[in-house]
N, CA and C of each residue as an Amber inpcrd file, in Angstrom:
protein
   423
   8.2610000  -3.4800000  11.1570000   7.9870000  -2.0930000  11.4930000
   6.6010000  -2.0110000  12.1340000   6.5140000  -1.2440000  13.2000000
   5.2540000  -1.0940000  13.9110000   4.2830000  -0.2190000  13.1200000
   2.9970000  -0.4110000  13.4030000   1.9690000   0.3490000  12.6860000
   2.1310000   1.8480000  12.9020000   2.5580000   2.2420000  14.0930000
   2.7610000   3.6670000  14.3860000   3.8020000   4.2610000  13.4410000
   4.8880000   3.5240000  13.1950000   5.9390000   3.9980000  12.2950000
   5.4410000   4.0620000  10.8510000   4.6220000   3.0980000  10.4580000
   4.0350000   3.1180000   9.1110000   3.1360000   4.3390000   8.9370000
   2.3140000   4.6000000   9.9540000   1.4280000   5.7710000   9.9170000
   2.2360000   7.0600000   9.7840000   3.3340000   7.1600000  10.5380000
   4.1790000   8.3520000  10.4760000   4.7620000   8.5480000   9.0840000
   5.2140000   7.4520000   8.4620000   5.7770000   7.5410000   7.1100000
   4.7450000   8.0730000   6.1180000   3.5150000   7.5730000   6.2010000
   2.4500000   8.0330000   5.3050000   2.0920000   9.4880000   5.5900000
   1.9560000   9.8410000   6.8500000   1.5670000  11.2000000   7.2130000
   2.6390000  12.2120000   6.8470000   3.9080000  11.8130000   6.9420000
   5.0060000  12.6900000   6.5620000   4.8950000  13.0950000   5.0950000
   4.3820000  12.2030000   4.2600000   4.2380000  12.4610000   2.8170000
   2.8210000  12.9260000   2.4560000   2.0220000  13.2100000   3.4860000
   0.6480000  13.6930000   3.3080000  -0.2100000  12.7070000   2.5250000
  -0.0690000  11.4280000   2.8790000  -0.8750000  10.3630000   2.2910000
  -1.8390000   9.8660000   3.3570000  -3.1120000   9.8440000   3.0180000
  -4.1170000   9.3650000   3.9590000  -3.9010000   7.8700000   4.2150000
  -3.7280000   7.4870000   5.4810000  -3.5090000   6.0700000   5.7620000
  -4.7980000   5.2580000   5.6470000  -4.7370000   4.2180000   4.8580000
  -5.8360000   3.2590000   4.7680000  -5.2410000   1.8890000   5.0640000
  -6.0750000   0.9300000   5.3360000  -5.5900000  -0.4170000   5.6390000
  -4.7620000  -0.9730000   4.4810000  -5.2030000  -0.7540000   3.2630000
  -4.4910000  -1.2880000   2.1000000  -3.1470000  -0.5920000   1.9060000
  -3.1100000   0.7140000   2.0820000  -1.8490000   1.4510000   1.9330000
  -0.8440000   1.0160000   2.9930000  -1.3260000   0.8260000   4.2130000
  -0.4520000   0.3510000   5.2840000   0.0970000  -1.0410000   4.9720000
  -0.7460000  -1.9070000   4.4570000  -0.3330000  -3.2690000   4.1080000
   0.7230000  -3.2600000   3.0000000   0.4910000  -2.4710000   1.9740000
   1.4320000  -2.4220000   0.8440000   2.7570000  -1.7970000   1.2890000
   2.7040000  -0.7330000   2.0740000   3.9230000  -0.1130000   2.5760000
   4.6990000  -1.0910000   3.4630000   4.0080000  -1.7660000   4.3510000
   4.6570000  -2.7390000   5.2350000   5.3310000  -3.8340000   4.4160000
   4.6560000  -4.3300000   3.3940000   5.2200000  -5.3760000   2.5390000
   6.4680000  -4.8800000   1.8240000   6.4290000  -3.6500000   1.3250000
   7.5890000  -3.0930000   0.6400000   8.7690000  -2.9190000   1.5950000
   8.4920000  -2.5200000   2.8220000   9.5580000  -2.3170000   3.8020000
  10.1550000  -3.6410000   4.2810000   9.3850000  -4.6900000   4.2520000
   9.8710000  -5.9960000   4.7130000  10.8860000  -6.6170000   3.7580000
  10.8750000  -6.1930000   2.5150000  11.8460000  -6.7180000   1.5600000
  13.1300000  -5.9180000   1.6860000  14.2230000  -6.5100000   1.3550000
  15.4970000  -5.8110000   1.4580000  15.9830000  -5.3510000   0.0920000
  15.0900000  -5.4070000  -0.8780000  15.4460000  -4.9510000  -2.2170000
  14.2560000  -4.2350000  -2.8330000  14.5060000  -3.6000000  -3.9650000
  13.4290000  -2.9440000  -4.7030000  12.5170000  -4.0340000  -5.2780000
  11.2160000  -3.7530000  -5.3440000  10.2550000  -4.7560000  -5.8100000
   9.4770000  -4.2530000  -7.0160000   9.1080000  -5.1780000  -7.8690000
   8.2660000  -4.8450000  -9.0160000   6.8050000  -4.9600000  -8.5920000
   5.9240000  -4.4860000  -9.4440000   4.4970000  -4.6450000  -9.1720000
   4.1350000  -6.1280000  -9.1060000   4.7470000  -6.9400000  -9.9730000
   4.4950000  -8.3830000  -9.9520000   4.9650000  -9.0010000  -8.6400000
   6.1140000  -8.5580000  -8.1180000   6.5920000  -9.0430000  -6.8220000
   5.5460000  -8.7610000  -5.7410000   5.0020000  -7.5460000  -5.7670000
   3.9840000  -7.1890000  -4.7710000   2.7130000  -8.0230000  -4.9560000
   2.3120000  -8.2230000  -6.2040000   1.1300000  -9.0510000  -6.4690000
   1.3240000 -10.4610000  -5.9150000   2.5170000 -11.0110000  -6.0900000
   2.7900000 -12.3590000  -5.5970000   2.8110000 -12.4250000  -4.0760000
   3.3320000 -11.3780000  -3.4410000   3.3850000 -11.3480000  -1.9700000
   2.0100000 -11.0490000  -1.3680000   1.2030000 -10.2960000  -2.0920000
  -0.1220000  -9.8900000  -1.6120000  -1.1900000 -10.5130000  -2.5030000
  -1.2360000 -11.8230000  -2.5370000  -2.0940000 -12.5260000  -3.5010000
  -3.5880000 -12.2960000  -3.3010000  -3.9930000 -11.7510000  -2.1640000
  -5.4200000 -11.4820000  -1.9490000  -5.7940000 -10.0450000  -2.3130000
  -4.7900000  -9.2440000  -2.6990000  -5.0320000  -7.8380000  -3.0250000
  -5.1380000  -7.6940000  -4.5470000  -6.1260000  -6.9470000  -4.9740000
  -6.3540000  -6.7000000  -6.3950000  -5.1640000  -5.9710000  -7.0030000
  -4.7460000  -6.3970000  -8.1870000  -3.5610000  -5.8140000  -8.8250000
  -3.7360000  -4.3280000  -9.1420000  -4.9570000  -3.8940000  -9.4560000
  -5.1670000  -2.4660000  -9.7350000  -5.0180000  -1.6390000  -8.4590000
  -5.3690000  -2.2060000  -7.3160000  -5.1880000  -1.5140000  -6.0340000
  -3.7000000  -1.3520000  -5.7410000  -2.9290000  -2.3990000  -6.0000000
  -1.4820000  -2.3240000  -5.7970000  -0.8960000  -1.2540000  -6.7160000
  -1.2790000  -1.2750000  -7.9840000  -0.7630000  -0.3030000  -8.9530000
  -1.0960000   1.1250000  -8.5260000  -2.3660000   1.3880000  -8.2040000
  -2.7730000   2.7390000  -7.8200000  -2.0470000   3.2020000  -6.5530000
  -1.8760000   2.2980000  -5.6090000  -1.2010000   2.6480000  -4.3570000
   0.2630000   2.9720000  -4.5940000   0.9490000   2.1570000  -5.3780000
   2.3610000   2.4160000  -5.6630000   2.5150000   3.7200000  -6.4420000
   1.6150000   4.0030000  -7.3740000   1.6780000   5.2680000  -8.1230000
   1.4420000   6.4620000  -7.1980000   0.5560000   6.3210000  -6.2230000
   0.3330000   7.3690000  -5.2230000   1.5980000   7.5710000  -4.3990000
   2.2040000   6.4630000  -3.9530000   3.4500000   6.5430000  -3.1900000
   4.5380000   7.2420000  -4.0090000   4.6100000   6.9330000  -5.2830000
   5.6040000   7.5260000  -6.1800000   5.3630000   9.0360000  -6.3300000
   4.1120000   9.4230000  -6.5200000   3.7620000  10.8330000  -6.6920000
   4.0760000  11.6640000  -5.4400000   4.0200000  11.0330000  -4.2670000
   4.2810000  11.7250000  -3.0040000   5.7090000  11.4880000  -2.4930000
   6.5600000  10.9220000  -3.3380000   7.9670000  10.6720000  -3.0120000
   8.1580000   9.7760000  -1.7930000   7.2220000   8.8700000  -1.5790000
   7.3870000   7.8640000  -0.5330000   8.2220000   6.6980000  -1.0610000
   8.1610000   6.4610000  -2.3640000   8.9810000   5.4460000  -3.0130000
   9.6890000   6.0740000  -4.2010000  10.7640000   5.4250000  -4.6330000
  11.4170000   5.8350000  -5.8630000  11.4090000   4.6590000  -6.8220000
  11.5360000   4.9630000  -8.0870000  11.4230000   3.9770000  -9.1570000
  12.8070000   3.7190000  -9.7510000  13.0720000   2.4640000 -10.0640000
  14.3650000   2.0780000 -10.6390000  14.1180000   1.2730000 -11.9090000
  14.7530000   1.6910000 -12.9940000  14.7450000   0.8900000 -14.2180000
  16.0750000   0.1570000 -14.2290000  16.0480000  -1.1060000 -13.8220000
  17.2870000  -1.8760000 -13.6780000  17.6660000  -2.6500000 -14.9400000
  16.9150000  -2.4400000 -16.0050000  17.2140000  -3.1150000 -17.2540000
  16.6130000  -4.5060000 -17.3690000  15.8570000  -4.9160000 -16.3670000
  15.2600000  -6.2580000 -16.3720000  13.9610000  -6.2990000 -17.1700000
  13.4750000  -5.1360000 -17.5960000  12.2080000  -5.0730000 -18.3120000
  11.0300000  -4.8010000 -17.4020000  11.2890000  -4.6930000 -16.1200000
  10.2350000  -4.4340000 -15.1420000  10.7210000  -3.3490000 -14.1830000
   9.9600000  -2.2670000 -14.0570000  10.3390000  -1.2100000 -13.1200000
  10.2660000  -1.7520000 -11.7000000  11.1870000  -1.2850000 -10.8630000
  11.2180000  -1.6960000  -9.4540000  10.9870000  -0.4610000  -8.5880000
  10.4480000  -0.6810000  -7.4050000  10.1180000   0.4030000  -6.4940000
  10.6960000   0.1030000  -5.1200000  11.2410000   1.1270000  -4.4720000
  11.7900000   0.9860000  -3.1290000  11.3560000   2.1810000  -2.2910000
  11.1630000   1.9430000  -0.9990000  10.7160000   2.9880000  -0.0830000
  11.8740000   3.9490000   0.1830000  11.5720000   5.2360000   0.1180000
  12.5690000   6.2850000   0.3550000  12.7720000   6.4960000   1.8530000
  13.9310000   7.0570000   2.1920000  14.1660000   7.5020000   3.5590000
  13.2600000   8.6980000   3.8340000  13.0200000   8.9780000   5.0990000
  12.1380000  10.0920000   5.4550000  12.6320000  11.4380000   4.9460000
  13.9390000  11.6020000   4.8230000  14.4840000  12.8870000   4.3950000
  14.5650000  13.0350000   2.8780000  14.2640000  11.9930000   2.1430000
  14.3920000  11.9970000   0.6830000  13.2890000  12.8350000   0.0270000
  13.7040000  13.6330000  -0.9660000  12.7360000  14.3880000  -1.7570000
  12.7440000  13.9260000  -3.2100000  13.5170000  12.8730000  -3.4800000
  13.6640000  12.3150000  -4.8270000  14.2620000  13.3180000  -5.8070000
  15.0390000  14.2570000  -5.2780000  15.7500000  15.1830000  -6.1570000
  17.0470000  14.5080000  -6.5960000  17.7310000  15.0930000  -7.5490000
  18.9830000  14.5270000  -8.0460000  19.9860000  14.3770000  -6.9020000
  19.9710000  15.2940000  -5.9370000  20.8970000  15.2320000  -4.7970000
  20.6420000  14.0280000  -3.8940000  19.4320000  13.4850000  -3.9240000
  19.0770000  12.3440000  -3.0770000  19.3790000  11.0000000  -3.7360000
  19.7640000  11.0100000  -4.9950000  19.8910000   9.7640000  -5.7360000
  21.0800000   8.9310000  -5.2790000  20.8650000   7.6320000  -5.2790000
  21.9030000   6.6850000  -4.9040000  22.0100000   5.6030000  -5.9830000
  23.0240000   4.7900000  -5.8570000  23.2910000   3.7270000  -6.8160000
  22.4060000   2.5180000  -6.5310000  22.0800000   1.7920000  -7.5860000
  21.3350000   0.5380000  -7.4540000  22.1800000  -0.5930000  -8.0250000
  21.9630000  -1.7830000  -7.5140000  22.7120000  -2.9510000  -7.9760000
  21.7250000  -4.0450000  -8.3690000  21.8580000  -4.5260000  -9.6060000
  21.0050000  -5.5950000 -10.1180000  21.8140000  -6.8860000 -10.1670000
  21.3470000  -7.9080000  -9.4560000  22.0200000  -9.2050000  -9.4530000
  21.5680000 -10.0000000 -10.6770000  22.5120000 -10.3570000 -11.5160000
  22.2060000 -11.0850000 -12.7430000  21.9010000 -12.5640000 -12.4920000
  22.0900000 -13.0210000 -11.2560000  21.7850000 -14.4140000 -10.9410000
  20.3890000 -14.5540000 -10.3170000  20.1400000 -13.8260000  -9.2240000
  18.8440000 -13.9500000  -8.5290000  17.8300000 -12.9130000  -9.0060000
  18.2660000 -11.9540000  -9.8350000  17.4040000 -10.9350000 -10.4390000
  16.7840000  -9.9820000  -9.4220000  17.4650000  -9.8040000  -8.2870000
  17.0040000  -8.8240000  -7.3070000  17.7400000  -7.5090000  -7.5380000
  17.0810000  -6.4070000  -7.1640000  17.6670000  -5.0770000  -7.2860000
  17.7830000  -4.4750000  -5.8920000  18.9840000  -4.0190000  -5.5620000
  19.2730000  -3.4930000  -4.2330000  19.5570000  -2.0060000  -4.2990000
  19.0890000  -1.2560000  -3.3090000  19.4490000   0.1470000  -3.1520000
  20.7590000   0.1910000  -2.3770000  21.7410000   0.8250000  -2.9480000
  23.0170000   1.0360000  -2.2640000  23.0400000   2.4920000  -1.8080000
  22.3140000   2.7610000  -0.7380000  22.0410000   4.1330000  -0.3070000
  23.2830000   4.9110000   0.0880000  24.3400000   4.2190000   0.4640000
  25.5580000   4.9240000   0.8710000  26.4610000   5.2550000  -0.3130000
  26.1160000   4.7580000  -1.4990000  26.9150000   5.0540000  -2.6870000
  26.1310000   6.0430000  -3.5380000  26.5640000   7.2820000  -3.5380000
  25.8800000   8.3410000  -4.2790000  26.1100000   8.1800000  -5.7770000
  25.1910000   8.6850000  -6.5480000  25.3270000   8.6910000  -8.0060000
  26.4600000   9.6490000  -8.3690000  27.3840000   9.2210000  -9.2150000
  28.4890000  10.1140000  -9.6050000  27.9840000  11.3680000 -10.3140000
  28.6370000  12.4790000 -10.0310000  28.2870000  13.7480000 -10.6680000
  29.0020000  13.8010000 -12.0190000  28.2540000  14.1000000 -13.0410000
  28.7930000  14.1770000 -14.3920000  28.5590000  15.5930000 -14.9170000
  29.5970000  16.1900000 -15.4500000  29.4710000  17.5340000 -16.0210000
  28.7590000  17.4290000 -17.3670000  27.6910000  18.1680000 -17.5080000
  26.9230000  18.1780000 -18.7530000  27.3460000  19.3420000 -19.6390000
  27.1500000  19.2100000 -20.9440000  27.4580000  20.3260000 -21.8460000
  26.5650000  21.5360000 -21.5440000  27.0060000  22.7180000 -21.8990000
  26.1980000  23.9240000 -21.6810000  24.8060000  23.7830000 -22.3160000
  23.8060000  24.2380000 -21.5830000  22.4330000  24.1950000 -22.0820000
  21.6620000  22.9660000 -21.6500000  22.3410000  21.9210000 -21.1640000
  21.6650000  20.7110000 -20.6990000  21.2620000  20.8960000 -19.2380000
  20.0670000  20.4030000 -18.8830000  19.5810000  20.4760000 -17.5150000
  19.2590000  19.0660000 -17.0310000  19.8860000  18.6500000 -15.9550000
  19.6820000  17.3140000 -15.3940000  18.4010000  17.2710000 -14.5670000
  17.5380000  16.3010000 -14.8400000  16.3000000  16.1520000 -14.0770000
  16.2540000  14.8410000 -13.3040000  16.8880000  13.8030000 -13.8200000
  16.9370000  12.5430000 -13.0930000  18.1190000  11.7220000 -13.5850000
  18.4920000  10.7430000 -12.7820000  19.5960000   9.8510000 -13.1090000
  19.1770000   8.4450000 -12.7220000  19.5030000   7.4870000 -13.5620000
  19.2620000   6.0850000 -13.2490000  20.6110000   5.3820000 -13.3290000
  21.2180000   5.1270000 -12.1810000  22.5570000   4.5540000 -12.1300000
  22.4530000   3.1440000 -11.5570000  22.6410000   2.1520000 -12.4200000
  22.5090000   0.7470000 -12.0170000  23.7880000   0.0050000 -12.3620000
  24.3370000  -0.6630000 -11.3730000  25.4690000  -1.5490000 -11.5980000
  24.9240000  -2.9740000 -11.6410000  25.5790000  -3.8380000 -12.3970000
  25.1170000  -5.2130000 -12.5390000  26.2360000  -6.1850000 -12.2270000
  25.8650000  -7.3190000 -11.6720000  26.8360000  -8.3530000 -11.3220000
  26.1660000  -9.3750000 -10.4320000  26.8860000  -9.8630000  -9.4330000
  26.3420000 -10.8350000  -8.4920000  26.2730000 -10.2140000  -7.1060000
  25.1340000 -10.3850000  -6.4350000  24.9820000  -9.8900000  -5.0660000
  25.8570000 -10.7450000  -4.1410000  25.9960000 -10.3280000  -2.8990000
  26.8380000 -11.0360000  -1.9340000  26.4010000 -12.4830000  -1.7630000
  25.0960000 -12.7070000  -1.6940000  24.5700000 -14.0660000  -1.4990000
  24.8850000 -14.9630000  -2.6900000  24.6610000 -14.4620000  -3.8960000
  24.9430000 -15.2580000  -5.0920000  26.4350000 -15.4540000  -5.3030000
  27.2370000 -14.4480000  -4.9600000  28.6890000 -14.5820000  -5.0680000
  29.1940000 -15.6830000  -4.1410000  28.6510000 -15.7260000  -2.9370000
  29.0650000 -16.7520000  -1.9620000  28.6800000 -18.1540000  -2.4530000
  27.5370000 -18.2810000  -3.0980000  27.0870000 -19.5830000  -3.6070000
  27.9460000 -20.0590000  -4.7630000  28.5020000 -19.1330000  -5.5230000
  29.3260000 -19.4990000  -6.6980000  30.7020000 -20.0090000  -6.2920000
  31.1480000 -19.6550000  -5.0630000  32.4970000 -20.0510000  -4.6140000
  32.5590000 -21.4720000  -4.1460000
Protein backbone atom coordinates (compact mmCIF):
# COMPACT_ATOMS: atom_id res chain seq x y z
CA UNK A 1 0.00 0.00 0.00
CA UNK A 2 1.30 3.43 -0.93
CA UNK A 3 2.01 6.05 1.72
CA UNK A 4 -0.77 8.26 0.32
CA UNK A 5 -3.31 5.48 0.95
CA UNK A 6 -1.98 4.94 4.48
CA UNK A 7 -2.29 8.67 5.19
CA UNK A 8 -5.89 8.64 3.91
CA UNK A 9 -6.78 5.71 6.18
CA UNK A 10 -5.41 7.54 9.24
CA UNK A 11 -7.01 10.86 8.32
CA UNK A 12 -10.37 9.21 7.70
CA UNK A 13 -10.33 8.08 11.36
CA UNK A 14 -8.99 11.46 12.56
CA UNK A 15 -5.65 10.02 13.64
CA UNK A 16 -2.62 12.25 13.33
CA UNK A 17 -0.16 10.52 11.00
CA UNK A 18 3.28 9.95 12.46
CA UNK A 19 6.11 7.85 11.07
CA UNK A 20 5.54 5.15 13.69
CA UNK A 21 1.77 5.00 13.14
CA UNK A 22 2.30 4.72 9.39
CA UNK A 23 4.83 1.92 9.90
CA UNK A 24 2.57 -0.05 12.24
CA UNK A 25 -0.47 0.40 9.98
CA UNK A 26 1.54 -0.66 6.92
CA UNK A 27 2.79 -3.76 8.76
CA UNK A 28 -0.73 -4.70 9.81
CA UNK A 29 -2.03 -4.28 6.26
CA UNK A 30 0.76 -6.41 4.81
CA UNK A 31 -0.40 -9.45 6.74
CA UNK A 32 -3.36 -11.39 5.47
CA UNK A 33 -4.59 -12.29 8.92
CA UNK A 34 -5.30 -10.68 12.26
CA UNK A 35 -2.13 -10.11 14.31
CA UNK A 36 -1.35 -10.11 18.01
CA UNK A 37 0.79 -7.51 19.72
CA UNK A 38 3.55 -10.14 19.91
CA UNK A 39 3.27 -10.71 16.13
CA UNK A 40 3.78 -6.98 15.61
CA UNK A 41 6.69 -6.89 18.05
CA UNK A 42 8.37 -9.71 16.13
CA UNK A 43 7.81 -8.03 12.75
CA UNK A 44 8.89 -4.62 14.07
CA UNK A 45 11.84 -5.68 16.21
CA UNK A 46 13.33 -2.17 16.32
CA UNK A 47 10.10 -0.60 17.63
CA UNK A 48 9.49 -0.36 21.37
CA UNK A 49 6.70 -2.66 22.54
CA UNK A 50 4.96 0.13 24.48
CA UNK A 51 4.83 2.22 21.28
CA UNK A 52 3.22 -0.69 19.44
CA UNK A 53 0.70 -1.18 22.27
CA UNK A 54 -0.23 2.52 22.49
CA UNK A 55 -0.56 2.79 18.71
CA UNK A 56 -2.79 -0.28 18.40
CA UNK A 57 -4.96 0.96 21.29
CA UNK A 58 -5.29 4.34 19.51
CA UNK A 59 -6.24 2.54 16.29
CA UNK A 60 -8.81 0.50 18.24
CA UNK A 61 -10.31 3.58 19.91
CA UNK A 62 -10.72 5.27 16.49
CA UNK A 63 -12.18 2.12 14.85
CA UNK A 64 -9.26 1.77 12.46
CA UNK A 65 -8.77 -1.80 13.71
CA UNK A 66 -11.03 -4.35 15.34
CA UNK A 67 -10.13 -6.82 18.06
CA UNK A 68 -10.71 -10.58 17.93
CA UNK A 69 -10.60 -13.00 20.84
CA UNK A 70 -9.94 -16.22 18.93
CA UNK A 71 -9.51 -18.37 22.01
CA UNK A 72 -5.75 -18.65 21.58
CA UNK A 73 -5.10 -16.63 24.75
CA UNK A 74 -3.86 -13.64 22.78
CA UNK A 75 -6.09 -10.90 21.36
CA UNK A 76 -5.67 -10.32 17.63
CA UNK A 77 -6.13 -7.09 15.70
CA UNK A 78 -7.07 -6.51 12.06
CA UNK A 79 -7.47 -3.32 10.02
CA UNK A 80 -11.08 -2.35 9.32
CA UNK A 81 -12.48 -1.39 5.95
CA UNK A 82 -12.93 2.34 5.43
CA UNK A 83 -16.70 2.07 5.81
CA UNK A 84 -16.56 0.09 9.07
CA UNK A 85 -17.78 1.72 12.28
CA UNK A 86 -17.24 -1.42 14.38
CA UNK A 87 -20.95 -1.58 15.12
CA UNK A 88 -22.74 -4.93 15.41
CA UNK A 89 -23.94 -4.48 11.80
CA UNK A 90 -20.31 -4.36 10.59
CA UNK A 91 -19.25 -7.57 12.30
CA UNK A 92 -17.97 -10.50 10.30
CA UNK A 93 -16.85 -14.04 11.05
CA UNK A 94 -13.29 -14.96 11.99
CA UNK A 95 -11.53 -18.26 11.42
CA UNK A 96 -8.78 -19.61 13.68
CA UNK A 97 -6.51 -22.26 12.17
CA UNK A 98 -5.70 -24.87 14.80
CA UNK A 99 -2.59 -25.93 12.89
CA UNK A 100 -0.75 -22.70 11.98
CA UNK A 101 -2.50 -20.62 14.71
CA UNK A 102 -3.38 -17.79 12.34
CA UNK A 103 -6.67 -15.90 12.57
CA UNK A 104 -8.39 -14.78 9.37
CA UNK A 105 -11.14 -12.20 8.83
CA UNK A 106 -13.87 -13.70 6.69
CA UNK A 107 -15.35 -10.34 5.75
CA UNK A 108 -17.93 -11.75 3.36
CA UNK A 109 -19.44 -14.01 6.03
CA UNK A 110 -21.60 -11.91 8.34
CA UNK A 111 -22.13 -12.81 11.98
CA UNK A 112 -25.43 -14.70 12.32
CA UNK A 113 -28.28 -12.73 13.86
CA UNK A 114 -29.52 -14.30 17.07
CA UNK A 115 -32.79 -13.33 18.73
CA UNK A 116 -32.16 -12.30 22.32
CA UNK A 117 -34.65 -12.57 25.19
CA UNK A 118 -36.63 -9.42 26.05
CA UNK A 119 -34.59 -6.88 27.99
CA UNK A 120 -31.20 -7.97 26.58
CA UNK A 121 -29.23 -5.43 24.53
CA UNK A 122 -26.50 -6.61 22.14
CA UNK A 123 -23.32 -4.53 22.17
CA UNK A 124 -20.76 -6.80 20.53
CA UNK A 125 -20.32 -10.27 19.09
CA UNK A 126 -17.23 -12.44 18.83
CA UNK A 127 -17.89 -15.16 16.26
CA UNK A 128 -14.91 -17.45 15.66
CA UNK A 129 -14.89 -20.70 13.75
CA UNK A 130 -11.99 -23.11 14.24
CA UNK A 131 -10.43 -25.73 12.00
CA UNK A 132 -7.76 -25.80 9.31
CA UNK A 133 -7.10 -22.93 6.91
CA UNK A 134 -6.85 -23.64 3.17
CA UNK A 135 -3.05 -23.81 3.28
CA UNK A 136 -2.93 -26.24 6.21
CA UNK A 137 -5.75 -28.34 4.75
CA UNK A 138 -3.81 -28.70 1.49
CA UNK A 139 -0.67 -29.78 3.40
CA UNK A 140 -2.61 -32.47 5.28
CA UNK A 141 -3.80 -34.12 2.03
